[in-house]
N, C-alpha and C positions, 0 to 999 in steps of 0.2 A: 646507702652510704656513699661517701666520696671514693673516687678511684683515681689512679694516676698511672702513667706510663712514660717511657722515654723512647724517642726515635732519633737516631743520629744519621748524618748523611755527609758524604763528600761526592764522589762520582757515583756511588751506590748508596743504598740505605741499609740500615740495620735496626733491629728492635731489641736492644739489650734488656729492656724491661717492658714486657707486654702489659696491657691494661690490667690492673689488679686492684684489689681493695686497698684503700689507704690505711696503713697501720703504722703506729709510732710507739716505740717502747725503748727502754734503756738498752736492751740487747740488740736493737736494730729495727727491723720492720721494713715495709715497702718504701717508706720515706727515705730511710738510709740507703736502701737499694737504688733509689733514684739518684741520690747524691753520688754513690759509687759509680753508676753508669755515666753520669755527666763528667765526673772527675777522670774517667777513662778515655774521654774524647781527645783525639790528637788532630790538630789543624793540618790537613794535608789533602792533596787531590783536588778533584773538580767540585762542582756545586750543582746537585740535582734537586732543586727546590720542589718541582712538581711531584717527583717520585716520593719525596719525604712527606709532603702533605697528604698524598694518597695513602701512604703507609699509616699515618696517624688517623686519617678518616676511616680506613679499613679496621683499625683496632677498635674504634668507637662503634662502628657498624656491627662488628662481630662480637664484641664483649661488653659494650656499654649498655647502660640502662636508659631506654628511650624516654622514661618518665623524668629523667634528670636533665639538667642543662649540660650541653657538650661544649667543650672548649679546647682549642689548640693554641699554644704559645709558639709562634714561629720566630726563631732568633737566627739572624743571618747577617753577615758582613760583606757579601759579594753578590755579583750577578750570576744568574743561572748559566752554566756552561755545558751541561750534559744532562742525560736522563731520557727514559723511554716515554715519559709523559711530561709535556712542557708545563711551565708555570701558567702560561696563558690558557692552555687547555684545561688545567685543573680549576682555574678561576671560573671558566665558562661552565664546567661541570657542576661546581658548587652553585652557581647562579641559576642554572636550569634544573637542579635536582628537585624532584617532587617529594622526596622523603625528608627525614630529619638530617640536618647538617650541623657541623660544629661552628661556633663563633671563633674566628681566627683572630687572635691578638698578635699583631706583628710588631717586632722590635728590630729596627734597622740600626746596625752598629757601624759607624764610620761612613766616610764619603763614598765608598765603593758599593754599598748595599743597593739592591734593586728597589729603591724607595717607591717608585711609581706603582709597580705591581704589588708591593707589600701594602701600600695604601688601598689599592683596588680590592685585594682579597679581604682586607679588614672591612671595607665599606660594603662589599657584597654579602658578607656573612653576619654583619651586625657586631663585629668585633671592634677593636681599637688599634690605632697605629701610633707608634712612638719612635722617635729618632734619638739615638744616643751618639754623641760625638766622642772621639777618642782623645782624652786629654794628654797633655805633655807636662813634664816637670817631675820633681822628686816624688810627689805623691800620686802619680798618674794611675797606678794600679788601684790604690785605695779609692780614689775619686771615681774611677770607672766602676768599681764594685758597688759603691754607694749609689751611683746613677742607675745602674741596673736594678739594685734593690728598690729604688723609688719606682721604676717602671713596673716591676713585678707586683709591688704593693698596690699600685694604681689599677693594675689588671684585676687583682683579687678584690679590690674595692668595687670595681664595676660588676664583677660576677656576683658578688654577695649583695648587690643592691644598696650599698652604703654611699654616703656622700663625704668626700674628703673635706675636712674643715681646718687642717693644720699641717704644715710641712716646714721643717727647718733643717738646714745643713749646718752643723757645728764644726768646731767649737765656737762659742760666743766670743766676741771681741770685747770682753768686759774687764780686762785687767787681772783676772783670776786664772792662772795657768793650771790649777790643780783640780778645780771643780766648777761645774756649770749648774745653774738652776734654770730650767726651761719652763716657761709659763704657757699653759695651754688653755685657751678659752673654750668653754662648753656651753652651748645653748640649753634652754629648758625643754622639757618634754621628749628628749631623745630616748629611744628605747634601748640603745646599746652604743657603747664606744669601743672601738678597737684601736689600740695605741701600740706602735711598734718602735723599737730602737734598734738600729743596725750600726755596726762599727767594725773596724778591722781588728782591733785588739784592745782589751782592757785587762787589768790584773784580776785574778779570781777573787780577790778579797774585796772588790769594789762593785757589789751588786747595785745597779741603779735603783733608786727609790722613788716610787710614785705615791703622791698623796692627794687626797680629795681636798676640795676647798676648805673643809673644816679641819684639815691637818691629819686625818686618819690615814693609815698606811694601807696600800692595796698590793697584794701579792701578785707576782707575774702569773699569767696563764701558761706561758711557755718560755723557757730559758734554754736555748740550744745554740751552743757555739757563739757566733757573732750576731745573734738575733735574740731579742727579748720582746715578748708580746704580752699585752694585757688585754683582756676582754671584760668589760664592765657593763653589767645590765643596769638600765635606768640611771645613768650617771648624773650626779648632782650638777645643777647649773652653777657656773662660776669659774674661777681660775684654778686649774689643777697644776701641780708642780712636779717636775721630774728632775731629780738630782742625779747628776752623773759626776763621779769623782774618781780620781786616779791616786792610788797609793804610791807615794814617792818612795823609790827604793832606798832602804836603809832607815826609813822613818816608820816606827812601829805603832806609835800612838800619838794622841794629840798633845802630849807633854813634851815631845821632842821638837826641836827647832826644824822648820822646813826652810828651804831656800827662798829668798825673797824674789819677787817678780823680776828684779833687775838681774838676778843671778841665773835665771833659767829661761829657756824658751817654753812654748806651750807644751805641757805634758799630755793634755788630752788629745787623742787621735781624732781624725775626721770622723764624724758620726752623723746619722740621719734620724730624725724623729718625724713620724707621720701619725696623724690621728684621723679617724673616720667615724661618722655617726650614722646610725639608723634613725633617720629623722623625718619629721613631718615636712620639713623644709627641703625641697629638692631643686637642683639646678641642672638643666640640660644645655649643652653648648653645641652649636652647629656652625659649619662653614657653608656659605650659600653657593659655592661653585662646585660642580662635579669634579671628581678627581682628575679626569682627563683634561679639564680646563684650567687646572692650577699650574700654569706655566709662568716663567719669569716675566715680570712686567704687568701681569694681570692683577687687578685689585680684587681683594677677597673680603667679603662681608662676614663679620663675626657676629653671631646671634646667640644670646643666652635667654633661657626661659626660667623664671623663678616662680615657684608655687608652694603653697602649703595645702589648705583645702580649696584654694582658688588662686588666681594670679596675685603675685606680690609686687606691688609698685613701691616707689619711694626709696629703693635701695641704691647704694653706691656700688657700681660694678666696674671693675677694671680688668682689662686683658693685658697680660704681659707676654710679648712675643719675642722669643729667642730666635735670631736670624742664623743662617748657616755660618756666618763669621763669628758667632758667639755674642754679638751685641744684643742688648736687651732693650726693647722699645715698648712703651706703654700706650694704650688707647683706652679712653673712657668709653663705656658702652652706655647709651642713652635710651630712655623710655619716653621720648617726647614727641614721637610721631614724625621726626624730621631726619632720622639717621637710618632708614631702612628697617625700622623696628615695628612697623604696622601702626596701629592706633596709639595715641599717647596714653600712658598710665594703664597699660594692659598686661604688665608683667613680662613683656618682651623687650629686651635691651639689645642694642646693636650699634655697630659702627663699621666703617670700611677701613681696611688696612691696605695701603697702596705701595709700601716700600718693599716690593717683591722682586727687585731687579736681579738679585743673586740667585743662581740655581741652587737647589738643595732643599733640605727639610726645615720648616719653621715650626718650632714648638710653641703652642698657644696655651697659656694657663690663665684661667679666669677666676677672679675672686670677687665675691659679693658680700657686702656688709649691710645689714638692715635690721628691721624689727618686724617680727611676726606676732599677730594677735594670739596665735596658738602657742608659739614657742619662745616668745620674747626676743631679745637681741640674738643675732646669729652672724656667723662668719662661714 
């Protein structure tokens, strides 16, 4: 079964929740224990990243099941400042280890995080690296929470071997301040769909409603706090709908008058919808430059591989690159043999991104749309 634990660190490390079996119940369980341990963290002191990773690795070595995948999520917003084992030494130890090692999924928060080493440890262990900017403005806390939610969901998707096929940050700009209907396309032949909704607040009376393409209702798999998750085996091909509604204070039913759009601002809070499929269609994305060569001014090749039972050609593939300044730039990836993609029509799509003058992290999101003989239309 699944297990979880929590390691906290500043100038020293602590293990408020040692690696233990994952349990979840109305009365609590280890999942709630993990929440409590994280909620008890106070930002103070130094930053001993190497020691913290060693503590997590030790927990897996001492108590983990070697027959299961091992993973560590490293969340940090600063450079290493102290510790008995340096971050560099720990990365070398992981790289040279002969036994089982965890995949380290690194999430760098803000401009002061040790982004280079976090990328290296993810690369060495087969994990993922993601950078999260710290937003400003009235909704900065909610936006940061949703951004982190998106990163954690992407990590879970990677660990579970799923393919993300949909992501949307709401509310929709559709003129309806009280409810949104989110349309989610699903390809044919998928073995499973995992759909999640994250939000900062909704009233208890407004449970989101998921419906199949034929209109039938799907009950949530999990509804906990500000997260709702649906797990659907063999989802039907077509457009699924998720309705998210807000109960206007003082309005009890549909017979009462609600404020007009001109009288109110958006009632719905920021929310995030993500969907992933266990699918025959898979996409893998690579950057062709080693981590140590990804320096300002160096062009980076973006490469995507599309397959079902074999290479998938003829798809439309687009890379969206978020720069350190927050600007969003698009690059079409080609399978024509002329853009660093190998042979033409071999299911390998690529292009070069050269606007890398700014130092910092560049987030790359790749979307492919096409048709598979096995699964039909896909995204």
